[in-house]
N, CA, C, O and the ligand as a Tripos MOL2 file, in Angstrom:
@<TRIPOS>MOLECULE
protein
  261   259    66     0     0
PROTEIN
NO_CHARGES

@<TRIPOS>ATOM
      1 N         151.8510  234.1880  141.4820 N.3       1 MET1
      2 CA        152.8750  234.0780  142.5240 C.3       1 MET1
      3 C         153.9260  235.1580  142.3390 C.2       1 MET1
      4 O         154.3210  235.4890  141.2210 O.2       1 MET1
      5 N         154.3700  235.7030  143.4790 N.am      2 LEU2
      6 CA        155.4230  236.7100  143.4620 C.3       2 LEU2
      7 C         156.7220  236.0510  143.8920 C.2       2 LEU2
      8 O         156.7280  235.1560  144.7380 O.2       2 LEU2
      9 N         157.8150  236.4990  143.3060 N.am      3 ARG3
     10 CA        159.1140  235.9300  143.6650 C.3       3 ARG3
     11 C         160.1100  237.0690  143.8320 C.2       3 ARG3
     12 O         160.2950  237.8930  142.9370 O.2       3 ARG3
     13 N         160.7450  237.0960  144.9960 N.am      4 TYR4
     14 CA        161.6840  238.1760  145.2790 C.3       4 TYR4
     15 C         163.0070  237.6410  145.7720 C.2       4 TYR4
     16 O         163.0890  236.5500  146.3370 O.2       4 TYR4
     17 N         164.0390  238.4300  145.5460 N.am      5 THR5
     18 CA        165.3170  238.2130  146.1990 C.3       5 THR5
     19 C         165.4120  239.2400  147.3110 C.2       5 THR5
     20 O         165.1540  240.4240  147.0970 O.2       5 THR5
     21 N         165.7850  238.7800  148.5080 N.am      6 ILE6
     22 CA        165.9170  239.6830  149.6480 C.3       6 ILE6
     23 C         167.3140  239.4980  150.2130 C.2       6 ILE6
     24 O         167.5950  238.5600  150.9590 O.2       6 ILE6
     25 N         168.1850  240.4350  149.8250 N.am      7 GLU7
     26 CA        169.6170  240.3110  150.1160 C.3       7 GLU7
     27 C         169.9240  240.1780  151.6070 C.2       7 GLU7
     28 O         170.7970  239.4020  151.9950 O.2       7 GLU7
     29 N         169.2100  240.9310  152.4380 N.am      8 ASN8
     30 CA        169.5670  240.9350  153.8640 C.3       8 ASN8
     31 C         168.6210  240.0840  154.7200 C.2       8 ASN8
     32 O         168.4610  240.3390  155.9140 O.2       8 ASN8
     33 N         168.0040  239.0850  154.1120 N.am      9 MET9
     34 CA        167.1960  238.1240  154.8800 C.3       9 MET9
     35 C         168.1230  236.9620  155.2560 C.2       9 MET9
     36 O         168.3430  236.0490  154.4590 O.2       9 MET9
     37 N         168.6590  237.0080  156.4740 N.am     10 THR10
     38 CA        169.7570  236.1030  156.8120 C.3      10 THR10
     39 C         169.4460  235.0960  157.9110 C.2      10 THR10
     40 O         170.2570  234.2070  158.1680 O.2      10 THR10
     41 N         168.2910  235.2110  158.5670 N.am     11 CYS11
     42 CA        168.0090  234.2810  159.6640 C.3      11 CYS11
     43 C         166.5040  234.1510  159.8780 C.2      11 CYS11
     44 O         165.7050  234.7950  159.1980 O.2      11 CYS11
     45 N         166.1410  233.3150  160.8250 N.am     12 GLY12
     46 CA        164.7250  233.0910  161.0970 C.3      12 GLY12
     47 C         164.0010  234.3510  161.5510 C.2      12 GLY12
     48 O         162.8170  234.5360  161.2670 O.2      12 GLY12
     49 N         164.7230  235.2130  162.2590 N.am     13 HIS13
     50 CA        164.1150  236.4790  162.6790 C.3      13 HIS13
     51 C         163.7110  237.3010  161.4560 C.2      13 HIS13
     52 O         162.6240  237.8760  161.4100 O.2      13 HIS13
     53 N         164.5980  237.3440  160.4770 N.am     14 CYS14
     54 CA        164.3110  238.0880  159.2460 C.3      14 CYS14
     55 C         163.0810  237.5020  158.5570 C.2      14 CYS14
     56 O         162.2030  238.2370  158.1030 O.2      14 CYS14
     57 N         163.0270  236.1890  158.4850 N.am     15 VAL15
     58 CA        161.8770  235.5490  157.8360 C.3      15 VAL15
     59 C         160.5890  235.9430  158.5610 C.2      15 VAL15
     60 O         159.5670  236.2160  157.9320 O.2      15 VAL15
     61 N         160.6560  235.9660  159.9000 N.am     16 GLY16
     62 CA        159.4930  236.3650  160.6810 C.3      16 GLY16
     63 C         159.0800  237.7970  160.3870 C.2      16 GLY16
     64 O         157.8940  238.0900  160.2340 O.2      16 GLY16
     65 N         160.0600  238.6880  160.3080 N.am     17 ALA17
     66 CA        159.7710  240.0990  160.0540 C.3      17 ALA17
     67 C         159.1970  240.3000  158.6500 C.2      17 ALA17
     68 O         158.2630  241.0770  158.4540 O.2      17 ALA17
     69 N         159.7690  239.5880  157.6800 N.am     18 VAL18
     70 CA        159.2860  239.6920  156.2990 C.3      18 VAL18
     71 C         157.8690  239.1100  156.2020 C.2      18 VAL18
     72 O         156.9960  239.6670  155.5370 O.2      18 VAL18
     73 N         157.6680  237.9850  156.8790 N.am     19 THR19
     74 CA        156.3420  237.3520  156.8670 C.3      19 THR19
     75 C         155.2970  238.2910  157.4510 C.2      19 THR19
     76 O         154.2000  238.4270  156.9100 O.2      19 THR19
     77 N         155.6470  238.9350  158.5560 N.am     20 LYS20
     78 CA        154.7220  239.8670  159.2010 C.3      20 LYS20
     79 C         154.3950  241.0290  158.2590 C.2      20 LYS20
     80 O         153.2450  241.4590  158.1700 O.2      20 LYS20
     81 N         155.4090  241.5290  157.5620 N.am     21 ALA21
     82 CA        155.1990  242.6440  156.6270 C.3      21 ALA21
     83 C         154.2510  242.2340  155.4990 C.2      21 ALA21
     84 O         153.3460  242.9810  155.1270 O.2      21 ALA21
     85 N         154.4770  241.0330  154.9640 N.am     22 VAL22
     86 CA        153.6250  240.5580  153.8620 C.3      22 VAL22
     87 C         152.1970  240.3370  154.3580 C.2      22 VAL22
     88 O         151.2370  240.6940  153.6750 O.2      22 VAL22
     89 N         152.0620  239.7530  155.5360 N.am     23 ARG23
     90 CA        150.7290  239.4780  156.0880 C.3      23 ARG23
     91 C         149.9890  240.7590  156.4340 C.2      23 ARG23
     92 O         148.7630  240.7640  156.5360 O.2      23 ARG23
     93 N         150.7370  241.8520  156.6160 N.am     24 GLY24
     94 CA        150.0980  243.1460  156.8430 C.3      24 GLY24
     95 C         149.3740  243.6270  155.5970 C.2      24 GLY24
     96 O         148.4280  244.4100  155.6800 O.2      24 GLY24
     97 N         149.8240  243.1550  154.4480 N.am     25 VAL25
     98 CA        149.1810  243.5090  153.1770 C.3      25 VAL25
     99 C         148.0830  242.4950  152.8530 C.2      25 VAL25
    100 O         146.9810  242.8600  152.4420 O.2      25 VAL25
    101 N         148.4070  241.2210  153.0480 N.am     26 ASP26
    102 CA        147.4480  240.1420  152.7830 C.3      26 ASP26
    103 C         147.5840  239.0900  153.8880 C.2      26 ASP26
    104 O         148.5380  238.3130  153.9110 O.2      26 ASP26
    105 N         146.6150  239.0850  154.7950 N.am     27 ALA27
    106 CA        146.6730  238.1820  155.9510 C.3      27 ALA27
    107 C         146.6710  236.7210  155.5290 C.2      27 ALA27
    108 O         147.1050  235.8570  156.2910 O.2      27 ALA27
    109 N         146.1890  236.4340  154.3300 N.am     28 ASP28
    110 CA        146.0870  235.0500  153.8680 C.3      28 ASP28
    111 C         147.2390  234.6440  152.9510 C.2      28 ASP28
    112 O         147.2110  233.5580  152.3720 O.2      28 ASP28
    113 N         148.2380  235.4930  152.8150 N.am     29 ALA29
    114 CA        149.3520  235.1870  151.9120 C.3      29 ALA29
    115 C         150.0800  233.9220  152.3580 C.2      29 ALA29
    116 O         150.2760  233.6910  153.5510 O.2      29 ALA29
    117 N         150.4740  233.1140  151.3890 N.am     30 GLU30
    118 CA        151.3160  231.9430  151.6750 C.3      30 GLU30
    119 C         152.7360  232.3040  151.3070 C.2      30 GLU30
    120 O         153.0100  232.7790  150.2050 O.2      30 GLU30
    121 N         153.6390  232.0710  152.2500 N.am     31 ILE31
    122 CA        155.0100  232.5390  152.0880 C.3      31 ILE31
    123 C         155.9810  231.3820  152.2270 C.2      31 ILE31
    124 O         155.9260  230.6050  153.1800 O.2      31 ILE31
    125 N         156.8650  231.2920  151.2540 N.am     32 LEU32
    126 CA        157.8940  230.2480  151.2790 C.3      32 LEU32
    127 C         159.2360  230.9620  151.2370 C.2      32 LEU32
    128 O         159.5930  231.5790  150.2340 O.2      32 LEU32
    129 N         159.9770  230.8720  152.3370 N.am     33 ALA33
    130 CA        161.2490  231.5760  152.4150 C.3      33 ALA33
    131 C         162.4110  230.5940  152.3210 C.2      33 ALA33
    132 O         162.3660  229.5020  152.8880 O.2      33 ALA33
    133 N         163.4350  230.9940  151.6060 N.am     34 ASP34
    134 CA        164.6680  230.2070  151.5040 C.3      34 ASP34
    135 C         165.8120  231.1250  151.9270 C.2      34 ASP34
    136 O         166.2770  231.9620  151.1530 O.2      34 ASP34
    137 N         166.2550  230.9480  153.1760 N.am     35 ILE35
    138 CA        167.2850  231.8380  153.7150 C.3      35 ILE35
    139 C         168.5890  231.6860  152.9300 C.2      35 ILE35
    140 O         169.2160  232.6830  152.5710 O.2      35 ILE35
    141 N         168.9990  230.4500  152.6640 N.am     36 ALA36
    142 CA        170.2620  230.2240  151.9430 C.3      36 ALA36
    143 C         170.2230  230.8590  150.5580 C.2      36 ALA36
    144 O         171.2140  231.4280  150.1000 O.2      36 ALA36
    145 N         169.0830  230.7600  149.9010 N.am     37 GLY37
    146 CA        168.9460  231.3120  148.5620 C.3      37 GLY37
    147 C         168.5070  232.7640  148.5500 C.2      37 GLY37
    148 O         168.3790  233.3790  147.4910 O.2      37 GLY37
    149 N         168.2760  233.3110  149.7560 N.am     38 LYS38
    150 CA        167.8050  234.6980  149.8980 C.3      38 LYS38
    151 C         166.5820  234.9630  149.0380 C.2      38 LYS38
    152 O         166.4240  236.0490  148.4820 O.2      38 LYS38
    153 N         165.7150  233.9550  148.9340 N.am     39 SER39
    154 CA        164.5610  234.1220  148.0590 C.3      39 SER39
    155 C         163.2610  233.9230  148.8280 C.2      39 SER39
    156 O         163.2050  233.2640  149.8660 O.2      39 SER39
    157 N         162.2280  234.5230  148.2670 N.am     40 LEU40
    158 CA        160.9190  234.5000  148.8920 C.3      40 LEU40
    159 C         159.8750  234.2960  147.8020 C.2      40 LEU40
    160 O         159.8330  235.0270  146.8120 O.2      40 LEU40
    161 N         159.0420  233.2940  148.0040 N.am     41 GLU41
    162 CA        157.9200  233.0600  147.1010 C.3      41 GLU41
    163 C         156.6440  233.3570  147.8610 C.2      41 GLU41
    164 O         156.4460  232.8700  148.9740 O.2      41 GLU41
    165 N         155.7820  234.1530  147.2610 N.am     42 ILE42
    166 CA        154.5590  234.5610  147.9410 C.3      42 ILE42
    167 C         153.3670  234.2710  147.0460 C.2      42 ILE42
    168 O         153.2940  234.7320  145.9080 O.2      42 ILE42
    169 N         152.4390  233.4980  147.5860 N.am     43 THR43
    170 CA        151.1750  233.2820  146.8930 C.3      43 THR43
    171 C         150.1550  234.2180  147.5200 C.2      43 THR43
    172 O         149.7830  234.0700  148.6840 O.2      43 THR43
    173 N         149.7120  235.1820  146.7270 N.am     44 THR44
    174 CA        148.8300  236.2180  147.2530 C.3      44 THR44
    175 C         148.0150  236.8280  146.1230 C.2      44 THR44
    176 O         148.4120  236.8030  144.9580 O.2      44 THR44
    177 N         146.8660  237.3750  146.4990 N.am     45 ALA45
    178 CA        146.0560  238.1080  145.5290 C.3      45 ALA45
    179 C         146.4300  239.5910  145.5440 C.2      45 ALA45
    180 O         145.9150  240.3740  144.7470 O.2      45 ALA45
    181 N         147.3310  239.9710  146.4600 N.am     46 ALA46
    182 CA        147.6950  241.3860  146.5860 C.3      46 ALA46
    183 C         148.5980  241.8230  145.4350 C.2      46 ALA46
    184 O         149.2170  241.0000  144.7610 O.2      46 ALA46
    185 N         148.6560  243.1360  145.2280 N.am     47 GLN47
    186 CA        149.5160  243.7090  144.2020 C.3      47 GLN47
    187 C         150.9810  243.5490  144.5940 C.2      47 GLN47
    188 O         151.3550  243.7590  145.7480 O.2      47 GLN47
    189 N         151.8030  243.1740  143.6170 N.am     48 GLY48
    190 CA        153.2250  242.9830  143.8750 C.3      48 GLY48
    191 C         153.9050  244.2250  144.4110 C.2      48 GLY48
    192 O         154.7620  244.1280  145.2890 O.2      48 GLY48
    193 N         153.5360  245.4020  143.8970 N.am     49 ASP49
    194 CA        154.2470  246.6010  144.3650 C.3      49 ASP49
    195 C         153.8820  246.9270  145.8090 C.2      49 ASP49
    196 O         154.7150  247.4470  146.5510 O.2      49 ASP49
    197 N         152.6510  246.6310  146.2190 N.am     50 ALA50
    198 CA        152.2450  246.8630  147.6100 C.3      50 ALA50
    199 C         153.0100  245.9240  148.5450 C.2      50 ALA50
    200 O         153.4410  246.3220  149.6270 O.2      50 ALA50
    201 N         153.1690  244.6760  148.1090 N.am     51 VAL51
    202 CA        153.8970  243.6920  148.9140 C.3      51 VAL51
    203 C         155.3700  244.0950  149.0180 C.2      51 VAL51
    204 O         155.9490  244.0610  150.1030 O.2      51 VAL51
    205 N         155.9680  244.4720  147.8980 N.am     52 ALA52
    206 CA        157.3800  244.8550  147.8940 C.3      52 ALA52
    207 C         157.6090  246.0940  148.7600 C.2      52 ALA52
    208 O         158.6150  246.1930  149.4620 O.2      52 ALA52
    209 N         156.6650  247.0380  148.7020 N.am     53 ARG53
    210 CA        156.7980  248.2550  149.5050 C.3      53 ARG53
    211 C         156.7830  247.9020  150.9990 C.2      53 ARG53
    212 O         157.5830  248.4280  151.7720 O.2      53 ARG53
    213 N         155.8780  247.0180  151.3930 N.am     54 ALA54
    214 CA        155.7740  246.6250  152.8040 C.3      54 ALA54
    215 C         157.0570  245.9470  153.2730 C.2      54 ALA54
    216 O         157.5250  246.1890  154.3850 O.2      54 ALA54
    217 N         157.6210  245.0980  152.4200 N.am     55 ILE55
    218 CA        158.8720  244.4160  152.7810 C.3      55 ILE55
    219 C         159.9870  245.4510  152.9220 C.2      55 ILE55
    220 O         160.7880  245.3870  153.8550 O.2      55 ILE55
    221 N         160.0320  246.3940  151.9990 N.am     56 GLY56
    222 CA        161.0450  247.4470  152.0480 C.3      56 GLY56
    223 C         160.9160  248.3000  153.2980 C.2      56 GLY56
    224 O         161.9160  248.6710  153.9120 O.2      56 GLY56
    225 N         159.6750  248.6090  153.6730 N.am     57 GLN57
    226 CA        159.4490  249.4370  154.8620 C.3      57 GLN57
    227 C         159.8500  248.6950  156.1330 C.2      57 GLN57
    228 O         160.1490  249.3230  157.1490 O.2      57 GLN57
    229 N         159.8590  247.3730  156.0840 N.am     58 ALA58
    230 CA        160.2960  246.5830  157.2390 C.3      58 ALA58
    231 C         161.8250  246.5500  157.3180 C.2      58 ALA58
    232 O         162.3820  246.0100  158.2740 O.2      58 ALA58
    233 N         162.4970  247.1180  156.3310 N.am     59 GLY59
    234 CA        163.9580  247.2370  156.3950 C.3      59 GLY59
    235 C         164.7030  246.2300  155.5340 C.2      59 GLY59
    236 O         165.8960  245.9970  155.7330 O.2      59 GLY59
    237 N         164.0010  245.6310  154.5750 N.am     60 TYR60
    238 CA        164.6580  244.5990  153.7610 C.3      60 TYR60
    239 C         164.8280  245.0550  152.3140 C.2      60 TYR60
    240 O         163.9830  245.7420  151.7400 O.2      60 TYR60
    241 N         165.9590  244.6390  151.7580 N.am     61 ALA61
    242 CA        166.3310  245.0350  150.4060 C.3      61 ALA61
    243 C         165.7030  244.0510  149.4270 C.2      61 ALA61
    244 O         166.2430  242.9720  149.1820 O.2      61 ALA61
    245 N         164.5680  244.4300  148.8770 N.am     62 VAL62
    246 CA        163.7670  243.5190  148.0690 C.3      62 VAL62
    247 C         163.8770  243.8730  146.5870 C.2      62 VAL62
    248 O         163.6960  245.0250  146.1910 O.2      62 VAL62
    249 N         164.1800  242.8530  145.7760 N.am     63 THR63
    250 CA        164.1910  243.0320  144.3250 C.3      63 THR63
    251 C         163.4260  241.8610  143.6980 C.2      63 THR63
    252 O         163.4940  240.7360  144.1950 O.2      63 THR63
    253 N         162.7000  242.1260  142.6090 N.am     64 PRO64
    254 CA        162.0070  241.0380  141.9240 C.3      64 PRO64
    255 C         163.0150  239.9800  141.4590 C.2      64 PRO64
    256 O         164.0930  240.3250  140.9740 O.2      64 PRO64
    257 N         162.6760  238.7200  141.6040 N.am     65 ALA65
    258 CA        163.5960  237.6470  141.2120 C.3      65 ALA65
    259 C         163.1100  236.9950  139.9250 C.2      65 ALA65
    260 O         163.7460  236.0660  139.4260 O.2      65 ALA65
    261 CU        167.7910  237.8790  160.4670 Cu       66 CU66
@<TRIPOS>BOND
     1     1     2 1
     2     2     3 1
     3     3     4 2
     4     3     5 am
     5     5     6 1
     6     6     7 1
     7     7     8 2
     8     7     9 am
     9     9    10 1
    10    10    11 1
    11    11    12 2
    12    11    13 am
    13    13    14 1
    14    14    15 1
    15    15    16 2
    16    15    17 am
    17    17    18 1
    18    18    19 1
    19    19    20 2
    20    19    21 am
    21    21    22 1
    22    22    23 1
    23    23    24 2
    24    23    25 am
    25    25    26 1
    26    26    27 1
    27    27    28 2
    28    27    29 am
    29    29    30 1
    30    30    31 1
    31    31    32 2
    32    31    33 am
    33    33    34 1
    34    34    35 1
    35    35    36 2
    36    35    37 am
    37    37    38 1
    38    38    39 1
    39    39    40 2
    40    39    41 am
    41    41    42 1
    42    42    43 1
    43    43    44 2
    44    43    45 am
    45    45    46 1
    46    46    47 1
    47    47    48 2
    48    47    49 am
    49    49    50 1
    50    50    51 1
    51    51    52 2
    52    51    53 am
    53    53    54 1
    54    54    55 1
    55    55    56 2
    56    55    57 am
    57    57    58 1
    58    58    59 1
    59    59    60 2
    60    59    61 am
    61    61    62 1
    62    62    63 1
    63    63    64 2
    64    63    65 am
    65    65    66 1
    66    66    67 1
    67    67    68 2
    68    67    69 am
    69    69    70 1
    70    70    71 1
    71    71    72 2
    72    71    73 am
    73    73    74 1
    74    74    75 1
    75    75    76 2
    76    75    77 am
    77    77    78 1
    78    78    79 1
    79    79    80 2
    80    79    81 am
    81    81    82 1
    82    82    83 1
    83    83    84 2
    84    83    85 am
    85    85    86 1
    86    86    87 1
    87    87    88 2
    88    87    89 am
    89    89    90 1
    90    90    91 1
    91    91    92 2
    92    91    93 am
    93    93    94 1
    94    94    95 1
    95    95    96 2
    96    95    97 am
    97    97    98 1
    98    98    99 1
    99    99   100 2
   100    99   101 am
   101   101   102 1
   102   102   103 1
   103   103   104 2
   104   103   105 am
   105   105   106 1
   106   106   107 1
   107   107   108 2
   108   107   109 am
   109   109   110 1
   110   110   111 1
   111   111   112 2
   112   111   113 am
   113   113   114 1
   114   114   115 1
   115   115   116 2
   116   115   117 am
   117   117   118 1
   118   118   119 1
   119   119   120 2
   120   119   121 am
   121   121   122 1
   122   122   123 1
   123   123   124 2
   124   123   125 am
   125   125   126 1
   126   126   127 1
   127   127   128 2
   128   127   129 am
   129   129   130 1
   130   130   131 1
   131   131   132 2
   132   131   133 am
   133   133   134 1
   134   134   135 1
   135   135   136 2
   136   135   137 am
   137   137   138 1
   138   138   139 1
   139   139   140 2
   140   139   141 am
   141   141   142 1
   142   142   143 1
   143   143   144 2
   144   143   145 am
   145   145   146 1
   146   146   147 1
   147   147   148 2
   148   147   149 am
   149   149   150 1
   150   150   151 1
   151   151   152 2
   152   151   153 am
   153   153   154 1
   154   154   155 1
   155   155   156 2
   156   155   157 am
   157   157   158 1
   158   158   159 1
   159   159   160 2
   160   159   161 am
   161   161   162 1
   162   162   163 1
   163   163   164 2
   164   163   165 am
   165   165   166 1
   166   166   167 1
   167   167   168 2
   168   167   169 am
   169   169   170 1
   170   170   171 1
   171   171   172 2
   172   171   173 am
   173   173   174 1
   174   174   175 1
   175   175   176 2
   176   175   177 am
   177   177   178 1
   178   178   179 1
   179   179   180 2
   180   179   181 am
   181   181   182 1
   182   182   183 1
   183   183   184 2
   184   183   185 am
   185   185   186 1
   186   186   187 1
   187   187   188 2
   188   187   189 am
   189   189   190 1
   190   190   191 1
   191   191   192 2
   192   191   193 am
   193   193   194 1
   194   194   195 1
   195   195   196 2
   196   195   197 am
   197   197   198 1
   198   198   199 1
   199   199   200 2
   200   199   201 am
   201   201   202 1
   202   202   203 1
   203   203   204 2
   204   203   205 am
   205   205   206 1
   206   206   207 1
   207   207   208 2
   208   207   209 am
   209   209   210 1
   210   210   211 1
   211   211   212 2
   212   211   213 am
   213   213   214 1
   214   214   215 1
   215   215   216 2
   216   215   217 am
   217   217   218 1
   218   218   219 1
   219   219   220 2
   220   219   221 am
   221   221   222 1
   222   222   223 1
   223   223   224 2
   224   223   225 am
   225   225   226 1
   226   226   227 1
   227   227   228 2
   228   227   229 am
   229   229   230 1
   230   230   231 1
   231   231   232 2
   232   231   233 am
   233   233   234 1
   234   234   235 1
   235   235   236 2
   236   235   237 am
   237   237   238 1
   238   238   239 1
   239   239   240 2
   240   239   241 am
   241   241   242 1
   242   242   243 1
   243   243   244 2
   244   243   245 am
   245   245   246 1
   246   246   247 1
   247   247   248 2
   248   247   249 am
   249   249   250 1
   250   250   251 1
   251   251   252 2
   252   251   253 am
   253   253   254 1
   254   254   255 1
   255   255   256 2
   256   255   257 am
   257   257   258 1
   258   258   259 1
   259   259   260 2
@<TRIPOS>SUBSTRUCTURE
     1 MET1         2 RESIDUE 1 A MET
     2 LEU2         6 RESIDUE 1 A LEU
     3 ARG3        10 RESIDUE 1 A ARG
     4 TYR4        14 RESIDUE 1 A TYR
     5 THR5        18 RESIDUE 1 A THR
     6 ILE6        22 RESIDUE 1 A ILE
     7 GLU7        26 RESIDUE 1 A GLU
     8 ASN8        30 RESIDUE 1 A ASN
     9 MET9        34 RESIDUE 1 A MET
    10 THR10       38 RESIDUE 1 A THR
    11 CYS11       42 RESIDUE 1 A CYS
    12 GLY12       46 RESIDUE 1 A GLY
    13 HIS13       50 RESIDUE 1 A HIS
    14 CYS14       54 RESIDUE 1 A CYS
    15 VAL15       58 RESIDUE 1 A VAL
    16 GLY16       62 RESIDUE 1 A GLY
    17 ALA17       66 RESIDUE 1 A ALA
    18 VAL18       70 RESIDUE 1 A VAL
    19 THR19       74 RESIDUE 1 A THR
    20 LYS20       78 RESIDUE 1 A LYS
    21 ALA21       82 RESIDUE 1 A ALA
    22 VAL22       86 RESIDUE 1 A VAL
    23 ARG23       90 RESIDUE 1 A ARG
    24 GLY24       94 RESIDUE 1 A GLY
    25 VAL25       98 RESIDUE 1 A VAL
    26 ASP26      102 RESIDUE 1 A ASP
    27 ALA27      106 RESIDUE 1 A ALA
    28 ASP28      110 RESIDUE 1 A ASP
    29 ALA29      114 RESIDUE 1 A ALA
    30 GLU30      118 RESIDUE 1 A GLU
    31 ILE31      122 RESIDUE 1 A ILE
    32 LEU32      126 RESIDUE 1 A LEU
    33 ALA33      130 RESIDUE 1 A ALA
    34 ASP34      134 RESIDUE 1 A ASP
    35 ILE35      138 RESIDUE 1 A ILE
    36 ALA36      142 RESIDUE 1 A ALA
    37 GLY37      146 RESIDUE 1 A GLY
    38 LYS38      150 RESIDUE 1 A LYS
    39 SER39      154 RESIDUE 1 A SER
    40 LEU40      158 RESIDUE 1 A LEU
    41 GLU41      162 RESIDUE 1 A GLU
    42 ILE42      166 RESIDUE 1 A ILE
    43 THR43      170 RESIDUE 1 A THR
    44 THR44      174 RESIDUE 1 A THR
    45 ALA45      178 RESIDUE 1 A ALA
    46 ALA46      182 RESIDUE 1 A ALA
    47 GLN47      186 RESIDUE 1 A GLN
    48 GLY48      190 RESIDUE 1 A GLY
    49 ASP49      194 RESIDUE 1 A ASP
    50 ALA50      198 RESIDUE 1 A ALA
    51 VAL51      202 RESIDUE 1 A VAL
    52 ALA52      206 RESIDUE 1 A ALA
    53 ARG53      210 RESIDUE 1 A ARG
    54 ALA54      214 RESIDUE 1 A ALA
    55 ILE55      218 RESIDUE 1 A ILE
    56 GLY56      222 RESIDUE 1 A GLY
    57 GLN57      226 RESIDUE 1 A GLN
    58 ALA58      230 RESIDUE 1 A ALA
    59 GLY59      234 RESIDUE 1 A GLY
    60 TYR60      238 RESIDUE 1 A TYR
    61 ALA61      242 RESIDUE 1 A ALA
    62 VAL62      246 RESIDUE 1 A VAL
    63 THR63      250 RESIDUE 1 A THR
    64 PRO64      254 RESIDUE 1 A PRO
    65 ALA65      258 RESIDUE 1 A ALA
    66 CU66       261 GROUP 0 **** ****
């Protein structure tokens, strides 16, 4: 499981955009977002750096949590 802090994930739209970015790397990824905690848990077989890069390219400030 991957766990990230995403500082600028502030609403449902952001969660949708982040989810889309992650699914672009792994269509079967399971994503658990916590807007209040600015955290994201991802169950995926994909490489963490590929997932983080995709989230970053979508415009989100992603750091490992
Ligand atoms: Cu938002």
